[in-house]
KOLTOR-510479 format. One record per atom (N, C-alpha, C, O): x, y, z; residue in one letter; atom name. Coordinates in Angstrom, 1 decimal, decimal comma. Atoms other than C-alpha are relative to their C-alpha. Example, Ala and Ser with C-alpha at 12.3 -4.5 7.8 and 13.67 -1.06 7.14 Angstrom:
FITOR       x       y       z  code  site
FITOR     0,9    -1,2     0,0     A     N
FITOR    12,3    -4,5     7,8     A    CA
FITOR     0,9     1,2     0,0     A     C
FITOR     1,9     1,2     0,7     A     O
FITOR    -0,9    -1,1     0,0     S     N
FITOR    13,7    -1,1     7,1     S    CA
FITOR    -0,8     1,1     0,8     S     C
FITOR    -0,3     2,2     0,9     S     O
This chain:
FITOR       x       y       z  code  site
FITOR     0,6    -1,0    -0,8     M     N
FITOR   145,0   132,8    79,8     M    CA
FITOR    -1,2     0,6    -0,7     M     C
FITOR    -1,1     1,3    -1,7     M     O
FITOR     1,2    -0,5     0,7     P     N
FITOR   141,4   133,5    78,9     P    CA
FITOR    -0,4     1,4     0,4     P     C
FITOR    -0,1     1,9     1,5     P     O
FITOR     0,6    -1,2    -0,2     F     N
FITOR   139,8   136,8    78,6     F    CA
FITOR    -1,5    -0,2     0,4     F     C
FITOR    -2,1    -1,1    -0,2     F     O
FITOR     1,4     0,2    -0,4     V     N
FITOR   136,4   137,2    80,3     V    CA
FITOR    -0,9     1,2    -0,2     V     C
FITOR    -0,4     2,3    -0,1     V     O
FITOR     1,0    -1,1     0,1     T     N
FITOR   133,3   139,2    79,6     T    CA
FITOR    -0,9    -0,2     1,2     T     C
FITOR    -1,4    -1,3     1,5     T     O
FITOR     0,8     0,0    -1,2     R     N
FITOR   131,3   140,1    82,7     R    CA
FITOR    -1,4     0,6    -0,2     R     C
FITOR    -1,5     1,5    -1,1     R     O
FITOR     1,3    -0,7     0,0     D     N
FITOR   127,7   141,0    83,3     D    CA
FITOR     0,0     1,2     0,9     D     C
FITOR     1,1     1,5     1,4     D     O
FITOR     0,0    -1,2    -0,7     T     N
FITOR   126,6   144,1    85,1     T    CA
FITOR     0,3    -0,2     1,5     T     C
FITOR     0,7     0,7     2,2     T     O
FITOR    -0,3     0,3    -1,4     A     N
FITOR   126,9   142,3    88,5     A    CA
FITOR     1,5    -0,4     0,2     A     C
FITOR     1,9    -0,6     1,3     A     O
FITOR    -1,4     0,4    -0,1     G     N
FITOR   130,5   141,4    87,7     G    CA
FITOR     0,3    -1,4    -0,1     G     C
FITOR     1,5    -1,9     0,0     G     O
FITOR    -0,2     1,5     0,1     A     N
FITOR   130,0   137,7    87,2     A    CA
FITOR     0,5    -0,3    -1,4     A     C
FITOR     0,1     0,4    -2,4     A     O
FITOR    -0,4     0,5     1,3     I     N
FITOR   131,7   135,9    84,3     I    CA
FITOR    -1,1    -0,5    -0,8     I     C
FITOR    -1,9    -1,3    -0,3     I     O
FITOR     1,1     0,4     0,9     R     N
FITOR   129,3   135,5    81,4     R    CA
FITOR     0,6    -0,8    -1,2     R     C
FITOR    -0,1    -1,6    -1,8     R     O
FITOR    -0,6     0,6     1,2     R     N
FITOR   131,7   134,5    78,6     R    CA
FITOR     1,5     0,0     0,0     R     C
FITOR     2,1     0,9     0,6     R     O
FITOR    -1,4     0,1     0,1     L     N
FITOR   135,2   133,4    77,9     L    CA
FITOR     0,4     0,3    -1,5     L     C
FITOR    -0,3    -0,1    -2,4     L     O
FITOR    -0,4    -0,4     1,3     D     N
FITOR   137,2   134,7    74,9     D    CA
FITOR     1,5    -0,2     0,0     D     C
FITOR     2,2     0,4     0,8     D     O
FITOR    -1,4     0,2     0,0     D     N
FITOR   140,7   133,5    74,0     D    CA
FITOR     0,8     1,0    -0,9     D     C
FITOR     2,0     0,9    -1,1     D     O
FITOR    -0,6    -0,9     0,9     T     N
FITOR   141,3   136,3    71,5     T    CA
FITOR     0,4     1,3     0,7     T     C
FITOR     1,3     2,1     0,2     T     O
FITOR    -0,3    -1,2    -0,7     G     N
FITOR   141,4   139,1    74,0     G    CA
FITOR    -0,7     1,2    -0,6     G     C
FITOR    -0,3     2,4    -0,3     G     O
FITOR     0,7    -1,1     0,7     A     N
FITOR   139,0   141,2    71,9     A    CA
FITOR    -0,8     0,8     1,0     A     C
FITOR    -1,1     2,0     0,8     A     O
FITOR     0,7    -0,8    -1,0     S     N
FITOR   137,1   142,2    75,0     S    CA
FITOR     0,2    -0,6     1,4     S     C
FITOR     0,6    -1,8     1,5     S     O
FITOR    -0,1     0,5    -1,3     G     N
FITOR   137,1   141,9    78,7     G    CA
FITOR     1,3     0,0     0,7     G     C
FITOR     2,3     0,5     0,1     G     O
FITOR    -1,2     0,1    -0,8     D     N
FITOR   139,7   141,2    81,4     D    CA
FITOR     0,6    -1,4    -0,2     D     C
FITOR    -0,2    -2,3    -0,5     D     O
FITOR    -0,5     1,3     0,1     W     N
FITOR   142,1   138,4    81,4     W    CA
FITOR     0,1    -0,6     1,4     W     C
FITOR     0,3     0,2     2,4     W     O
FITOR    -0,2     0,7    -1,3     L     N
FITOR   142,3   135,8    84,2     L    CA
FITOR     1,0    -1,1    -0,2     L     C
FITOR     1,2    -1,7    -1,2     L     O
FITOR    -1,0     1,1     0,1     A     N
FITOR   145,1   133,4    85,0     A    CA
FITOR    -0,8    -1,3     0,0     A     C
FITOR    -1,9    -1,5     0,5     A     O
FITOR     0,7     1,3     0,2     D     N
FITOR   144,3   129,8    84,2     D    CA
FITOR    -0,3    -0,7     1,4     D     C
FITOR    -1,3    -1,4     1,5     D     O
FITOR     0,3     0,6    -1,4     D     N
FITOR   144,4   128,9    88,0     D    CA
FITOR    -0,8     0,9     0,9     D     C
FITOR    -0,9     0,7     2,1     D     O
FITOR     0,9    -1,0    -0,8     D     N
FITOR   142,1   131,8    89,1     D    CA
FITOR    -1,2    -0,8     0,5     D     C
FITOR    -1,9    -1,5    -0,2     D     O
FITOR     1,1     0,7    -0,6     P     N
FITOR   139,5   130,4    91,5     P    CA
FITOR    -1,3     0,4    -0,6     P     C
FITOR    -2,3    -0,4    -0,7     P     O
FITOR     1,2    -0,4     0,7     E     N
FITOR   136,8   132,5    89,8     E    CA
FITOR    -0,2    -0,7    -1,3     E     C
FITOR    -1,3    -1,1    -1,6     E     O
FITOR     0,1     0,8     1,3     L     N
FITOR   137,6   130,8    86,5     L    CA
FITOR    -0,4    -1,4     0,3     L     C
FITOR    -1,2    -2,0    -0,4     L     O
FITOR     0,3     1,4    -0,4     A     N
FITOR   137,5   127,4    88,2     A    CA
FITOR    -1,5    -0,1     0,3     A     C
FITOR    -2,2    -1,1     0,0     A     O
FITOR     1,4     0,1    -0,3     A     N
FITOR   134,1   128,2    89,6     A    CA
FITOR    -0,9     0,2    -1,2     A     C
FITOR    -2,0    -0,5    -1,3     A     O
FITOR     0,8    -0,2     1,2     F     N
FITOR   132,8   129,4    86,2     F    CA
FITOR     0,0    -1,4    -0,8     F     C
FITOR    -1,1    -1,8    -1,2     F     O
FITOR     0,0     1,3     0,7     Y     N
FITOR   133,9   126,1    84,6     Y    CA
FITOR    -0,9    -1,1     0,8     Y     C
FITOR    -1,6    -1,8     0,1     Y     O
FITOR     0,8     0,9    -0,8     R     N
FITOR   132,3   124,1    87,5     R    CA
FITOR    -1,5     0,3    -0,2     R     C
FITOR    -2,3    -0,7    -0,5     R     O
FITOR     1,4    -0,4     0,2     D     N
FITOR   129,0   126,0    87,1     D    CA
FITOR    -0,4    -0,3    -1,4     D     C
FITOR    -1,6    -0,8    -1,6     D     O
FITOR     0,3     0,3     1,4     A     N
FITOR   129,1   125,6    83,3     A    CA
FITOR    -0,2    -1,5    -0,1     A     C
FITOR    -1,1    -1,9    -0,8     A     O
FITOR     0,1     1,4     0,0     G     N
FITOR   129,6   121,9    83,8     G    CA
FITOR    -1,3    -0,5     0,6     G     C
FITOR    -1,9    -1,4     0,1     G     O
FITOR     1,3     0,4    -0,7     M     N
FITOR   126,7   121,6    86,2     M    CA
FITOR    -1,2     0,4    -0,9     M     C
FITOR    -2,2    -0,3    -0,9     M     O
FITOR     1,1    -0,4     0,9     R     N
FITOR   124,5   123,6    83,8     R    CA
FITOR    -0,2    -1,0    -1,2     R     C
FITOR    -1,3    -1,3    -1,5     R     O
FITOR     0,0     0,9     1,2     A     N
FITOR   125,4   121,3    80,9     A    CA
FITOR    -0,6    -1,4     0,5     A     C
FITOR    -1,4    -1,9    -0,2     A     O
FITOR     0,5     1,2    -0,4     K     N
FITOR   124,7   118,2    83,0     K    CA
FITOR    -1,5     0,1     0,3     K     C
FITOR    -2,2    -0,9     0,0     K     O
FITOR     1,4    -0,2    -0,3     R     N
FITOR   121,4   119,6    84,2     R    CA
FITOR    -0,8     0,0    -1,4     R     C
FITOR    -1,9    -0,6    -1,4     R     O
FITOR     0,7    -0,1     1,3     A     N
FITOR   120,4   120,4    80,5     A    CA
FITOR    -0,1    -1,4    -0,6     A     C
FITOR    -1,1    -1,8    -1,2     A     O
FITOR     0,0     1,4     0,5     L     N
FITOR   121,4   116,8    79,5     L    CA
FITOR    -1,0    -0,8     0,7     L     C
FITOR    -1,7    -1,6     0,1     L     O
FITOR     0,9     0,8    -0,8     T     N
FITOR   119,4   115,3    82,3     T    CA
FITOR    -1,4     0,4    -0,4     T     C
FITOR    -2,3    -0,5    -0,4     T     O
FITOR     1,3    -0,5     0,4     E     N
FITOR   116,4   117,4    81,3     E    CA
FITOR    -0,5    -0,6    -1,3     E     C
FITOR    -1,7    -0,7    -1,5     E     O
FITOR     0,3     0,6     1,3     T     N
FITOR   116,5   115,8    77,8     T    CA
FITOR    -0,2    -1,5     0,1     T     C
FITOR    -0,7    -2,1    -0,8     T     O
FITOR     0,0     1,4    -0,2     D     N
FITOR   116,7   112,3    79,2     D    CA
FITOR    -1,4    -0,6    -0,2     D     C
FITOR    -1,6    -1,6    -0,9     D     O
FITOR     1,4     0,5     0,1     V     N
FITOR   112,9   111,9    79,5     V    CA
FITOR    -0,4     0,0    -1,5     V     C
FITOR    -1,1    -0,9    -1,9     V     O
FITOR     0,4    -0,1     1,4     D     N
FITOR   112,4   113,1    75,9     D    CA
FITOR     0,7    -1,1    -0,8     D     C
FITOR     0,1    -1,7    -1,7     D     O
FITOR    -0,7     1,0     0,7     M     N
FITOR   115,1   110,7    74,7     M    CA
FITOR    -0,6    -1,4     0,2     M     C
FITOR    -0,6    -2,2    -0,7     M     O
FITOR     0,6     1,3    -0,3     V     N
FITOR   113,5   107,7    76,4     V    CA
FITOR    -1,2    -0,2    -0,9     V     C
FITOR    -1,4    -1,3    -1,4     V     O
FITOR     1,2     0,2     0,9     R     N
FITOR   110,3   108,4    74,5     R    CA
FITOR     0,4    -0,2    -1,4     R     C
FITOR    -0,2    -0,9    -2,2     R     O
FITOR    -0,5     0,2     1,3     V     N
FITOR   112,3   108,7    71,3     V    CA
FITOR     0,4    -1,4    -0,2     V     C
FITOR     0,1    -2,0    -1,3     V     O
FITOR    -0,5     1,4     0,1     I     N
FITOR   113,9   105,3    71,9     I    CA
FITOR    -1,2    -0,9     0,0     I     C
FITOR    -1,3    -1,9    -0,8     I     O
FITOR     1,2     0,8     0,0     D     N
FITOR   110,5   103,8    72,8     D    CA
FITOR    -0,7     0,0    -1,4     D     C
FITOR    -1,0    -1,0    -2,0     D     O
FITOR     0,7    -0,1     1,3     D     N
FITOR   109,0   105,1    69,5     D    CA
FITOR     0,9    -0,6    -1,1     D     C
FITOR     0,4    -1,2    -2,0     D     O
FITOR    -0,9     0,6     1,0     L     N
FITOR   112,1   104,0    67,5     L    CA
FITOR    -0,1    -1,5     0,1     L     C
FITOR    -0,2    -2,1    -1,0     L     O
FITOR     0,2     1,4    -0,1     V     N
FITOR   111,8   100,5    68,9     V    CA
FITOR    -1,3    -0,5    -0,6     V     C
FITOR    -1,4    -1,5    -1,4     V     O
FITOR     1,3     0,3     0,6     D     N
FITOR   108,1   100,5    67,9     D    CA
FITOR     0,1     0,0    -1,5     D     C
FITOR    -0,5    -0,9    -2,1     D     O
FITOR    -0,1     0,0     1,4     V     N
FITOR   108,9   101,5    64,4     V    CA
FITOR     0,8    -1,1    -0,6     V     C
FITOR     0,4    -1,8    -1,6     V     O
FITOR    -0,8     1,1     0,5     L     N
FITOR   111,7    99,0    64,0     L    CA
FITOR    -0,7    -1,4     0,1     L     C
FITOR    -0,6    -2,2    -0,8     L     O
FITOR     0,7     1,2    -0,1     V     N
FITOR   109,5    96,2    65,3     V    CA
FITOR    -1,2    -0,1    -1,0     V     C
FITOR    -1,4    -1,1    -1,7     V     O
FITOR     1,1     0,0     1,0     A     N
FITOR   106,5    97,3    63,1     A    CA
FITOR     0,5    -0,3    -1,4     A     C
FITOR    -0,1    -0,9    -2,2     A     O
FITOR    -0,6     0,3     1,3     K     N
FITOR   108,8    97,2    60,0     K    CA
FITOR     0,7    -1,3    -0,1     K     C
FITOR     1,3    -1,6    -1,1     K     O
FITOR    -0,6     1,3    -0,2     Q     N
FITOR   110,1    93,9    61,2     Q    CA
FITOR     1,6     0,0    -0,3     Q     C
FITOR     2,1    -0,9    -0,8     Q     O
FITOR    -1,5    -0,1     0,1     L     N
FITOR   113,7    95,2    61,2     L    CA
FITOR     0,6    -0,5     1,3     L     C
FITOR     1,8    -0,9     1,4     L     O
FITOR    -0,4     0,5    -1,2     V     N
FITOR   113,9    94,1    64,8     V    CA
FITOR    -1,2    -1,0     0,5     V     C
FITOR    -2,3    -0,6     0,4     V     O
FITOR     1,0     1,0    -0,5     I     N
FITOR   112,1    91,0    66,2     I    CA
FITOR    -0,1     0,2     1,5     I     C
FITOR     0,9     0,0     2,2     I     O
FITOR     0,2    -0,4    -1,4     F     N
FITOR   110,7    92,0    69,6     F    CA
FITOR     0,5    -1,2     0,9     F     C
FITOR     1,1    -0,9     1,9     F     O
FITOR    -0,3     1,1    -0,8     T     N
FITOR   111,1    88,5    71,0     T    CA
FITOR     1,5    -0,4     0,0     T     C
FITOR     2,0    -1,2     0,9     T     O
FITOR    -1,4     0,2     0,0     E     N
FITOR   114,8    88,5    70,1     E    CA
FITOR     0,8     1,0     0,9     E     C
FITOR     2,0     0,9     1,2     E     O
FITOR    -0,6    -0,9    -1,0     L     N
FITOR   115,5    91,4    72,5     L    CA
FITOR     0,1    -0,7     1,3     L     C
FITOR    -0,6    -1,7     1,6     L     O
FITOR    -0,2     0,7    -1,3     P     N
FITOR   116,8    90,4    75,9     P    CA
FITOR    -1,3     0,1     0,8     P     C
FITOR    -2,1     1,1     0,7     P     O
FITOR     1,3     0,0    -0,8     D     N
FITOR   114,0    89,5    78,3     D    CA
FITOR    -0,2     1,2     0,9     D     C
FITOR    -1,3     1,8     1,0     D     O
FITOR     0,1    -1,2    -0,8     A     N
FITOR   114,8    92,4    80,6     A    CA
FITOR    -0,4     1,2    -0,8     A     C
FITOR    -1,2     2,1    -0,4     A     O
FITOR     0,4    -1,1     0,9     V     N
FITOR   114,4    94,8    77,7     V    CA
FITOR    -1,4    -0,1    -0,4     V     C
FITOR    -2,2     0,9    -0,4     V     O
FITOR     1,4     0,3     0,3     Q     N
FITOR   111,2    93,2    76,6     Q    CA
FITOR    -0,9     0,4     1,2     Q     C
FITOR    -2,0     1,1     1,0     Q     O
FITOR     0,8    -0,3    -1,1     Q     N
FITOR   109,8    93,5    80,1     Q    CA
FITOR    -0,1     1,5     0,3     Q     C
FITOR    -1,2     2,1     0,6     Q     O
FITOR     0,0    -1,5    -0,2     K     N
FITOR   110,8    97,2    80,4     K    CA
FITOR    -0,8     0,7    -1,0     K     C
FITOR    -1,6     1,6    -0,7     K     O
FITOR     0,8    -0,6     1,0     L     N
FITOR   109,3    98,1    77,1     L    CA
FITOR    -1,5    -0,3     0,2     L     C
FITOR    -2,3     0,6     0,0     L     O
FITOR     1,4     0,3    -0,2     L     N
FITOR   106,1    96,3    77,8     L    CA
FITOR    -0,6     0,7     1,2     L     C
FITOR    -1,7     1,2     1,2     L     O
FITOR     0,5    -0,7    -1,2     A     N
FITOR   105,8    97,9    81,3     A    CA
FITOR    -0,2     1,5    -0,4     A     C
FITOR    -1,2     2,0     0,1     A     O
FITOR     0,2    -1,4     0,4     R     N
FITOR   106,3   101,3    79,7     R    CA
FITOR    -1,3     0,2    -0,9     R     C
FITOR    -2,0     1,2    -0,7     R     O
FITOR     1,2     0,0     0,8     K     N
FITOR   103,6   100,6    77,1     K    CA
FITOR    -1,2    -0,1     0,9     K     C
FITOR    -2,2     0,7     0,6     K     O
FITOR     1,2     0,1    -0,9     Q     N
FITOR   101,2    99,5    79,8     Q    CA
FITOR    -0,2     1,3     0,8     Q     C
FITOR    -1,3     1,8     1,0     Q     O
FITOR     0,2    -1,2    -0,8     L     N
FITOR   101,9   102,6    81,9     L    CA
FITOR    -0,5     1,1    -0,9     L     C
FITOR    -1,4     1,9    -0,5     L     O
FITOR     0,5    -1,0     0,9     R     N
FITOR   101,3   104,8    78,8     R    CA
FITOR    -1,5    -0,2    -0,2     R     C
FITOR    -2,3     0,7    -0,3     R     O
FITOR     1,4     0,3     0,2     R     N
FITOR    98,0   103,0    78,2     R    CA
FITOR    -0,8     0,4     1,3     R     C
FITOR    -1,9     1,0     1,1     R     O
FITOR     0,7    -0,3    -1,3     D     N
FITOR    97,0   103,4    81,9     D    CA
FITOR    -0,1     1,6     0,1     D     C
FITOR    -1,2     2,0     0,5     D     O
FITOR     0,1    -1,4    -0,1     I     N
FITOR    97,8   107,1    81,8     I    CA
FITOR    -1,0     0,6    -1,0     I     C
FITOR    -1,8     1,5    -0,7     I     O
FITOR     1,0    -0,4     1,0     G     N
FITOR    95,8   107,5    78,6     G    CA
FITOR    -1,4    -0,2     0,5     G     C
FITOR    -2,3     0,6     0,3     G     O
FITOR     1,4     0,3    -0,5     A     N
FITOR    92,8   105,8    80,2     A    CA
FITOR    -0,4     1,0     1,1     A     C
FITOR    -1,5     1,4     1,2     A     O
FITOR     0,3    -0,9    -1,1     L     N
FITOR    93,1   108,0    83,3     L    CA
FITOR    -0,4     1,4    -0,6     L     C
FITOR    -1,3     2,1    -0,1     L     O
FITOR     0,3    -1,3     0,5     Q     N
FITOR    93,2   111,1    81,2     Q    CA
FITOR    -1,3     0,1    -0,7     Q     C
FITOR    -2,1     1,1    -0,6     Q     O
FITOR     1,3     0,1     0,6     N     N
FITOR    90,2   110,0    79,2     N    CA
FITOR    -1,1     0,1     1,1     N     C
FITOR    -2,2     0,7     0,9     N     O
FITOR     1,0     0,0    -1,1     L     N
FITOR    88,3   109,4    82,5     L    CA
FITOR    -0,2     1,5     0,5     L     C
FITOR    -1,3     1,9     0,8     L     O
FITOR     0,1    -1,4    -0,5     M     N
FITOR    89,2   112,9    83,7     M    CA
FITOR    -0,7     0,9    -1,0     M     C
FITOR    -1,4     1,8    -0,6     M     O
FITOR     0,7    -0,8     1,0     L     N
FITOR    88,0   114,4    80,4     L    CA
FITOR    -1,5    -0,2     0,0     L     C
FITOR    -2,3     0,7    -0,1     L     O
FITOR     1,4     0,4    -0,1     D     N
FITOR    84,7   112,5    80,7     D    CA
FITOR    -0,6     0,6     1,2     D     C
FITOR    -1,8     1,0     1,1     D     O
FITOR     0,6    -0,5    -1,3     D     N
FITOR    84,2   113,7    84,3     D    CA
FITOR    -0,2     1,5    -0,1     D     C
FITOR    -1,0     2,0     0,7     D     O
FITOR     0,2    -1,5     0,0     E     N
FITOR    84,5   117,4    83,3     E    CA
FITOR    -1,4     0,4    -0,3     E     C
FITOR    -1,8     1,5     0,1     E     O
FITOR     1,4    -0,3     0,4     G     N
FITOR    81,0   117,3    81,8     G    CA
FITOR    -1,0    -0,2     1,2     G     C
FITOR    -2,1     0,2     1,0     G     O
FITOR     0,9     0,3    -1,1     L     N
FITOR    79,5   116,2    85,1     L    CA
FITOR    -0,3     1,2     0,9     L     C
FITOR    -1,3     1,3     1,6     L     O
FITOR     0,2    -1,1    -1,0     F     N
FITOR    79,9   119,5    87,0     F    CA
FITOR    -0,5     1,3    -0,7     F     C
FITOR    -0,7     2,3    -0,1     F     O
């Protein structure tokens, strides 16, 4: 039976199993179930938001491992090689476009 701390609007903000503060709710309380569901969705959203950053970390890690010859690029599966090469090309293309836009700023 968790104890809950509420915000000024009455929504659950925190759970506490010691009973030091707040009201208690039964384990099967619908409000508690909604809090768990919302917390799970927030956690999934936060994890998803870090996925793009992690992809870049993995790209950089593969580059370092290949540069140090700890991994031989051609020994990676063909599908992995193609994806890594496609991402490198996209990054080069984006870099070139950004350079063009910077160069064009001086024209106006």
